[in-house]
C-alpha positions, 0 to 999 in steps of 0.5 A: 412442439417447440418448448420454451425457454424457462425464465432465469436459466442462461443454459438454454437461450445463450447464444448471441442474437445474430448480426447485431450487437449483443443488447441489455434487453437480451441479457435481461431477456435470457436471465429472466430479469428487468433491464433496470436490474441488468444495469444496476448489476454490471455497473456494480452499483451499491443495491440490495439485489441478491447475490444470486441474481448478480451471478446469473446475469453476469453468468448470461452477460458472458455467455452472450459477449455482451459489452456495456457501451462505455462511450454512450454510458459516459455520454449520459453520466459525465463518467468514464468510470476510469481513474489513474494512478500517476507515480514516480516509480510505483510500477517498476519496482518491487516494493511500489508494485504491491500499492499498485496491486492493492489499487487495482484490486479496489478499482475492479471491485467497484467496476472502475478501470486503473490507468497507470502512469509512471514519470520516473521523476521526471517533472516534464513526463509528468505534465504529458502524462497529466494532460494525456490523462485529462484527455483520455476524461478519467473520472478521479486521479491518484498521486503516488510516491515510492516513499512516504513524504510530502507531495505538491501537485499541479492545480487540479480543482477540475479533478478529485484526487487523492494521495498514496503514500504521500501527504499535501503539506497544506492538507488539502487533499485526502492521503493515505501512508504508512504509520511509521511513528507507531511502527517505530515505537512497536519495533522498539517495543518488540525490544523492551518486551523482551528485556533489553535496556540499551537498544540502539537505533540506525536512522536514516540521516536524509530528510525523510519523513519516515526517519523523523517519525520512526525516531520519535516512535523509537523514543516514545517506546522507550518513555514508555518502558521508564528508559532515558534516551541516550544520544549516543545510541542513536547513529545516523547513516548517509547510505540508507540503501546498501548494506554500507550503511549498517555496517559502519553504523553498527561498528560505532554503537559496538565500539561504545563503552557501554554498547547496545544489547539490541539494534533497531534499524530504519530499514531491512538493508541496513539491518543486513549491514549490521548482521555483517558487522556483528558477525565480524566481531564474532558476535551472535544474533540474537543470543548476544545482540538482537536486531530488528528491522523495518520494511519486511523486504521478504527476500532479503529479511526471510535470506538472513540468518537467522531470518529477520524480525521486522516491521511490514509497510502496508503497500497493498492495504495502502492502495486499496484505501486510496482507490477507495476514497476516490471513488467515494468521493466521486459517487458523493458518498464521502464529503467530509473534509480531507484526511491523512489515513495512517495504515498501521505497520504490522511487526513480523516475528522471526528469530533474530531478536530475544532476551539480552544476554544477562536475561537468558537461562544459564 
């Protein structure tokens, strides 16, 4: 006598029906649940279904080779469960890729596909990419930038939009950016807490948002420590992307009648140039002068001797926030006014900072 299949035991009857497409009803039968339950699980709907039920349904669906009919689903719901990230260069740089990775992970967790389009900063390519994404009926868009800046986008009244590493000057759109002001404060506070009273800052002379905010944070940390701001201790470089800018700027600081005992650098590349100039003067890091960077380019920061204390940019967390905010807008669970979310920059403590020479034992 043939035995019956145990309800909910996919190992007993997990073969695809012969000659036809596997349906939701097939998955429900083998998993021992209703079609509604299968639909809720495979669409990643927020429900109170037990986790073992979710695992069982997903396992059966995989074993049977079930694939959702996305075309039919999109016709019923007017959604494709696809969103897109349109950016200048995020997908082709090591810095930007962390944002992409965070965005992809968040989209996958919520059952969405993330399409990525890179424009290389070309306005014509942006228009073409935007048209192509609209033709594919993406449910929402994330506009990303390679560095923290204001971003003006085309009229998108027909599609929900969130900005990543950028903000709308008119505050019409939700956005996520690094908290550069607090990051600048915390980097400087590492040095004041160690006892430094003469702290230089090598800033980016270009018109970038992060330069202004990190300088504001530097000044606030000095005030918190009861230190007066000395304009001679702030040097700006027009070359923040190679070590050359750091070398020439730190020489200017070291030539002061009362040079600093510590230097906070706008980014790690500037810090690497500062290392070179400091060593050329016969000075030691951190015994004679402390150095703190910003960005946490790991290969660079960890490869310096000594390894560089710096502030990490929260790129992966920013990518996640942008996607989750967009999906909340799409799901109707977040209808609040647009916000600019500032993601915290965390200190990465290594060996390039310590107390000033006058505070060292012996």
